[in-house]
LUMNU-250367 format. One record per residue (C-alpha): residue number from 1; residue in three letters; y, z, x. Coordinates in Angstrom, 3 decimals. Example, Ala and Ser with C-alpha at 12.3 -4.5 7.8 and 13.67 -1.06 7.14 Angstrom:
BEGIN
r pos:1&code:ALA&Y:-4.500&Z:7.800&X:12.300
r pos:2&code:SER&Y:-1.060&Z:7.140&X:13.670
***
This chain:
BEGIN
r pos:1&code:MET&Y:-75.897&Z:-97.430&X:-3.837
r pos:2&code:SER&Y:-77.149&Z:-93.965&X:-4.484
r pos:3&code:THR&Y:-74.690&Z:-91.053&X:-5.301
r pos:4&code:ILE&Y:-74.931&Z:-87.810&X:-3.355
r pos:5&code:ARG&Y:-74.102&Z:-84.708&X:-5.417
r pos:6&code:ILE&Y:-73.165&Z:-81.438&X:-3.686
r pos:7&code:ASN&Y:-73.126&Z:-78.164&X:-5.610
r pos:8&code:LEU&Y:-69.900&Z:-76.306&X:-4.549
r pos:9&code:LEU&Y:-70.297&Z:-73.485&X:-7.092
r pos:10&code:PRO&Y:-71.546&Z:-70.862&X:-4.609
r pos:11&code:HIS&Y:-68.672&Z:-71.635&X:-2.245
r pos:12&code:ARG&Y:-66.136&Z:-71.241&X:-5.045
r pos:13&code:GLU&Y:-67.666&Z:-67.953&X:-6.088
r pos:14&code:GLN&Y:-67.627&Z:-66.744&X:-2.540
r pos:15&code:LYS&Y:-64.018&Z:-67.842&X:-2.156
r pos:16&code:ARG&Y:-63.070&Z:-66.121&X:-5.413
r pos:17&code:ALA&Y:-64.892&Z:-63.005&X:-4.313
r pos:18&code:LEU&Y:-63.056&Z:-63.031&X:-1.011
r pos:19&code:GLN&Y:-59.745&Z:-63.443&X:-2.810
r pos:20&code:GLN&Y:-60.557&Z:-60.567&X:-5.163
r pos:21&code:LYS&Y:-61.571&Z:-58.424&X:-2.221
r pos:22&code:ALA&Y:-58.355&Z:-59.261&X:-0.416
r pos:23&code:LEU&Y:-56.378&Z:-58.435&X:-3.556
r pos:24&code:VAL&Y:-58.157&Z:-55.101&X:-3.926
r pos:25&code:MET&Y:-57.478&Z:-54.323&X:-0.283
r pos:26&code:MET&Y:-53.819&Z:-55.245&X:-0.737
r pos:27&code:LEU&Y:-53.581&Z:-53.055&X:-3.823
r pos:28&code:ALA&Y:-55.354&Z:-50.229&X:-2.021
r pos:29&code:GLY&Y:-53.026&Z:-50.622&X:0.963
r pos:30&code:ALA&Y:-50.007&Z:-50.635&X:-1.321
r pos:31&code:ALA&Y:-51.301&Z:-47.533&X:-3.085
r pos:32&code:LEU&Y:-51.912&Z:-45.809&X:0.250
r pos:33&code:ALA&Y:-48.475&Z:-46.842&X:1.445
r pos:34&code:GLY&Y:-46.919&Z:-45.547&X:-1.772
r pos:35&code:LEU&Y:-48.847&Z:-42.291&X:-1.480
r pos:36&code:ALA&Y:-47.761&Z:-41.962&X:2.128
r pos:37&code:LEU&Y:-44.151&Z:-42.549&X:1.092
r pos:38&code:VAL&Y:-44.485&Z:-39.903&X:-1.631
r pos:39&code:VAL&Y:-46.014&Z:-37.425&X:0.822
r pos:40&code:ILE&Y:-43.365&Z:-38.157&X:3.452
r pos:41&code:GLY&Y:-40.608&Z:-37.893&X:0.834
r pos:42&code:HIS&Y:-42.036&Z:-34.595&X:-0.393
r pos:43&code:LEU&Y:-42.185&Z:-33.261&X:3.174
r pos:44&code:ILE&Y:-38.609&Z:-34.360&X:3.836
r pos:45&code:ILE&Y:-37.372&Z:-32.823&X:0.594
r pos:46&code:SER&Y:-39.312&Z:-29.614&X:1.295
r pos:47&code:GLY&Y:-37.821&Z:-29.468&X:4.780
r pos:48&code:LEU&Y:-34.327&Z:-29.996&X:3.398
r pos:49&code:GLN&Y:-34.909&Z:-27.310&X:0.773
r pos:50&code:GLU&Y:-36.132&Z:-24.844&X:3.377
r pos:51&code:GLN&Y:-33.157&Z:-25.670&X:5.587
r pos:52&code:GLN&Y:-30.784&Z:-25.179&X:2.656
r pos:53&code:GLU&Y:-32.486&Z:-21.908&X:1.751
r pos:54&code:ARG&Y:-32.032&Z:-20.717&X:5.333
r pos:55&code:ARG&Y:-28.371&Z:-21.705&X:5.137
r pos:56&code:ASN&Y:-27.984&Z:-19.913&X:1.831
r pos:57&code:GLN&Y:-29.653&Z:-16.813&X:3.243
r pos:58&code:PHE&Y:-27.385&Z:-16.946&X:6.296
r pos:59&code:LEU&Y:-24.327&Z:-17.345&X:4.059
r pos:60&code:GLN&Y:-25.431&Z:-14.422&X:1.902
r pos:61&code:GLN&Y:-25.825&Z:-12.249&X:4.987
r pos:62&code:GLU&Y:-22.386&Z:-13.266&X:6.244
r pos:63&code:ILE&Y:-20.872&Z:-12.668&X:2.802
r pos:64&code:ALA&Y:-22.456&Z:-9.202&X:2.748
r pos:65&code:LYS&Y:-20.923&Z:-8.501&X:6.177
r pos:66&code:LEU&Y:-17.530&Z:-9.726&X:4.966
r pos:67&code:ASP&Y:-17.799&Z:-7.564&X:1.838
r pos:68&code:ALA&Y:-18.549&Z:-4.545&X:4.019
r pos:69&code:GLN&Y:-15.590&Z:-5.385&X:6.266
r pos:70&code:ILE&Y:-13.318&Z:-5.871&X:3.242
r pos:71&code:LYS&Y:-14.450&Z:-2.514&X:1.856
r pos:72&code:GLU&Y:-13.786&Z:-0.887&X:5.236
r pos:73&code:ILE&Y:-10.341&Z:-2.529&X:5.405
r pos:74&code:ALA&Y:-9.569&Z:-1.277&X:1.889
r pos:75&code:GLN&Y:-10.586&Z:2.247&X:2.926
r pos:76&code:LEU&Y:-8.418&Z:1.996&X:6.044
r pos:77&code:LYS&Y:-5.496&Z:0.787&X:3.914
r pos:78&code:ALA&Y:-6.005&Z:3.698&X:1.541
r pos:79&code:LYS&Y:-6.066&Z:6.140&X:4.481
r pos:80&code:THR&Y:-2.976&Z:4.472&X:5.959
r pos:81&code:ASN&Y:-1.122&Z:4.715&X:2.649
r pos:82&code:ALA&Y:-2.138&Z:8.361&X:2.326
r pos:83&code:LEU&Y:-0.875&Z:9.065&X:5.859
r pos:84&code:LEU&Y:2.393&Z:7.244&X:5.096
r pos:85&code:GLU&Y:2.834&Z:9.290&X:1.923
r pos:86&code:ARG&Y:2.205&Z:12.487&X:3.881
r pos:87&code:LYS&Y:4.696&Z:11.330&X:6.493
r pos:88&code:LYS&Y:7.294&Z:10.698&X:3.783
r pos:89&code:VAL&Y:6.667&Z:14.147&X:2.314
r pos:90&code:VAL&Y:7.007&Z:15.791&X:5.729
r pos:91&code:GLU&Y:10.170&Z:13.826&X:6.489
r pos:92&code:SER&Y:11.551&Z:14.738&X:3.064
r pos:93&code:LEU&Y:10.773&Z:18.411&X:3.646
r pos:94&code:GLN&Y:12.374&Z:18.288&X:7.071
r pos:95&code:SER&Y:15.411&Z:16.524&X:5.636
r pos:96&code:ASN&Y:15.715&Z:18.982&X:2.750
r pos:97&code:ARG&Y:15.322&Z:21.926&X:5.090
r pos:98&code:ALA&Y:18.022&Z:20.619&X:7.410
r pos:99&code:GLU&Y:20.294&Z:19.834&X:4.467
r pos:100&code:SER&Y:19.783&Z:23.335&X:3.071
r pos:101&code:VAL&Y:20.689&Z:24.838&X:6.431
r pos:102&code:HIS&Y:23.832&Z:22.707&X:6.569
r pos:103&code:LEU&Y:24.672&Z:23.613&X:2.972
r pos:104&code:PHE&Y:24.505&Z:27.374&X:3.493
r pos:105&code:ASP&Y:26.245&Z:27.060&X:6.832
r pos:106&code:GLU&Y:29.061&Z:25.125&X:5.163
r pos:107&code:LEU&Y:29.296&Z:27.602&X:2.284
r pos:108&code:ALA&Y:29.633&Z:30.453&X:4.764
r pos:109&code:ARG&Y:32.478&Z:28.547&X:6.460
r pos:110&code:ASP&Y:34.282&Z:27.586&X:3.264
r pos:111&code:LEU&Y:34.034&Z:30.911&X:1.438
r pos:112&code:PRO&Y:37.390&Z:32.748&X:1.640
r pos:113&code:ASP&Y:37.673&Z:36.457&X:2.350
r pos:114&code:GLY&Y:37.492&Z:38.639&X:-0.720
r pos:115&code:MET&Y:34.957&Z:36.354&X:-2.374
r pos:116&code:TYR&Y:31.171&Z:36.471&X:-2.338
r pos:117&code:LEU&Y:28.454&Z:34.494&X:-4.051
r pos:118&code:LYS&Y:26.001&Z:35.898&X:-6.562
r pos:119&code:SER&Y:23.815&Z:32.769&X:-6.846
r pos:120&code:VAL&Y:23.534&Z:29.226&X:-5.527
r pos:121&code:LYS&Y:21.588&Z:26.759&X:-7.654
r pos:122&code:GLN&Y:20.912&Z:23.163&X:-6.700
r pos:123&code:SER&Y:19.619&Z:20.303&X:-8.836
r pos:124&code:GLY&Y:19.489&Z:17.075&X:-6.868
r pos:125&code:SER&Y:22.878&Z:16.739&X:-5.205
r pos:126&code:THR&Y:24.606&Z:19.045&X:-7.709
r pos:127&code:VAL&Y:25.294&Z:22.592&X:-6.507
r pos:128&code:ILE&Y:26.310&Z:25.398&X:-8.885
r pos:129&code:LEU&Y:28.047&Z:28.360&X:-7.264
r pos:130&code:THR&Y:28.431&Z:31.643&X:-9.109
r pos:131&code:GLY&Y:30.102&Z:34.719&X:-7.665
r pos:132&code:TYR&Y:32.826&Z:37.308&X:-7.679
r pos:133&code:THR&Y:36.375&Z:37.059&X:-6.389
r pos:134&code:GLN&Y:39.289&Z:39.435&X:-6.156
r pos:135&code:SER&Y:41.679&Z:36.853&X:-7.556
r pos:136&code:SER&Y:41.579&Z:33.405&X:-9.107
r pos:137&code:ALA&Y:43.725&Z:32.099&X:-6.243
r pos:138&code:ARG&Y:40.768&Z:32.483&X:-3.920
r pos:139&code:VAL&Y:38.813&Z:30.139&X:-6.205
r pos:140&code:SER&Y:41.486&Z:27.509&X:-5.626
r pos:141&code:THR&Y:41.181&Z:28.069&X:-1.889
r pos:142&code:LEU&Y:37.419&Z:27.623&X:-2.092
r pos:143&code:MET&Y:37.864&Z:24.358&X:-4.006
r pos:144&code:ARG&Y:40.291&Z:23.047&X:-1.367
r pos:145&code:ASN&Y:37.839&Z:24.000&X:1.380
r pos:146&code:ILE&Y:35.047&Z:22.154&X:-0.445
r pos:147&code:MET&Y:37.221&Z:19.062&X:-0.820
r pos:148&code:ALA&Y:37.829&Z:19.077&X:2.954
r pos:149&code:SER&Y:34.163&Z:19.697&X:3.787
r pos:150&code:LYS&Y:31.832&Z:17.074&X:5.273
r pos:151&code:TRP&Y:28.820&Z:18.470&X:3.412
r pos:152&code:LEU&Y:30.345&Z:19.303&X:0.036
r pos:153&code:GLY&Y:32.704&Z:17.500&X:-2.280
r pos:154&code:SER&Y:33.917&Z:16.918&X:-5.845
r pos:155&code:PRO&Y:34.491&Z:20.592&X:-6.743
r pos:156&code:ARG&Y:34.862&Z:21.335&X:-10.459
r pos:157&code:LEU&Y:35.676&Z:24.719&X:-11.887
r pos:158&code:ILE&Y:33.379&Z:25.655&X:-14.743
r pos:159&code:GLU&Y:34.623&Z:29.097&X:-15.643
r pos:160&code:VAL&Y:36.671&Z:32.045&X:-14.403
r pos:161&code:SER&Y:36.570&Z:35.291&X:-16.366
r pos:162&code:ALA&Y:37.461&Z:38.927&X:-15.801
r pos:163&code:ALA&Y:34.689&Z:41.480&X:-15.523
r pos:164&code:ASP&Y:34.054&Z:45.051&X:-14.394
r pos:165&code:LYS&Y:31.803&Z:45.596&X:-11.391
r pos:166&code:ASP&Y:31.252&Z:48.933&X:-9.710
r pos:167&code:LYS&Y:34.150&Z:50.341&X:-11.734
r pos:168&code:ARG&Y:36.446&Z:47.670&X:-10.358
r pos:169&code:ARG&Y:38.145&Z:44.800&X:-12.098
r pos:170&code:VAL&Y:36.998&Z:41.488&X:-10.608
r pos:171&code:ASN&Y:36.882&Z:37.848&X:-11.567
r pos:172&code:VAL&Y:33.571&Z:36.101&X:-12.167
r pos:173&code:PHE&Y:33.661&Z:32.414&X:-11.357
r pos:174&code:SER&Y:31.302&Z:29.484&X:-11.781
r pos:175&code:LEU&Y:31.925&Z:26.356&X:-9.736
r pos:176&code:GLN&Y:30.162&Z:22.999&X:-9.465
r pos:177&code:ALA&Y:30.165&Z:20.826&X:-6.325
r pos:178&code:THR&Y:28.291&Z:17.817&X:-4.972
r pos:179&code:GLN&Y:26.276&Z:17.972&X:-1.774
r pos:180&code:ILE&Y:27.101&Z:15.186&X:0.672
r pos:181&code:VAL&Y:24.841&Z:14.010&X:3.510
r pos:182&code:PRO&Y:26.835&Z:12.232&X:6.235
r pos:183&code:ALA&Y:25.591&Z:8.805&X:7.307
r pos:184&code:ALA&Y:24.755&Z:10.001&X:10.807
r pos:185&code:GLN&Y:22.570&Z:12.733&X:9.341
r pos:186&code:ASN&Y:20.775&Z:10.196&X:7.137
r pos:187&code:GLN&Y:19.751&Z:8.234&X:10.234
r pos:188&code:SER&Y:18.728&Z:11.227&X:12.303
r pos:189&code:VAL&Y:18.152&Z:14.544&X:10.516
r pos:190&code:GLN&Y:18.838&Z:17.371&X:12.948
r pos:191&code:ALA&Y:19.235&Z:21.099&X:12.466
r pos:192&code:PRO&Y:22.712&Z:22.473&X:13.248
r pos:193&code:ASN&Y:23.247&Z:23.760&X:16.778
r pos:194&code:LYS&Y:23.103&Z:27.537&X:16.650
r pos:195&code:ASP&Y:24.820&Z:27.826&X:20.020
r pos:196&code:LYS&Y:27.875&Z:25.920&X:18.775
r pos:197&code:PRO&Y:30.725&Z:28.361&X:18.108
r pos:198&code:ARG&Y:31.454&Z:28.753&X:14.448
r pos:199&code:GLY&Y:34.925&Z:27.669&X:13.475
r pos:200&code:ALA&Y:36.778&Z:26.749&X:10.388
r pos:201&code:SER&Y:35.795&Z:23.428&X:8.860
r pos:202&code:ALA&Y:38.291&Z:20.620&X:8.756
r pos:203&code:LYS&Y:40.785&Z:21.295&X:6.061
***
C-alpha cells in the first residue's frame, strides 16, 4: 500500500501569519482604545478644571463684592458712632446748660439779703462760692438754705474773715457746696419755666 504525504507547512505558516496579524490588530485596537481613554480623560479633566476655574473666578468676584460691602458697613458704623458721639456731646451741653441755669436760679433764691457773691467756681459737682456778707449769721442762713435746696446740698464753710471794702467793714466768706441733679431732671432735662413766679425755695 502506498503512503500519501501532504505538505502542511504553507498552511501552518498562513495560520501563524493570520494569528500574528490578529494579535497585532488586537494590540493596535487596545492601543487606540487606551489612547482614546487618555484623550477622553484629558478632556474630562480639562473640562472640570475650567469649570472649577469659573467657580473660583465667581467666588473671587463675590468675595470682592462682600469686601466692598463690609468696607461700606464699616464706614457706616464709623459715621454712626461719630453721630452718636456728637449727639452725646450736644445732650451733655444741653444738660450742662440747663443745670447751670438751675444752679444760678437756685443761688439767687437761697442768697439772703445783705450778702452778695464775688465768684462762683464749679469743678464737677463741687461748687465754690466766694462773696461778701454784712454778718457771719447770714452765712449760716445761706448754709441752711442750701441744705433745704433741691439743686444744692452738703454745704461746708471754708473760711470767714473780716475785710474792708469801700471803706466799710465786711466779712469775706468762702463756702463749698455740692450740685444735685434731681432724678426727674436726669430723665428729661428742661430749662426752668421763666413764667413761673419766683418764690422762696423749700426750707
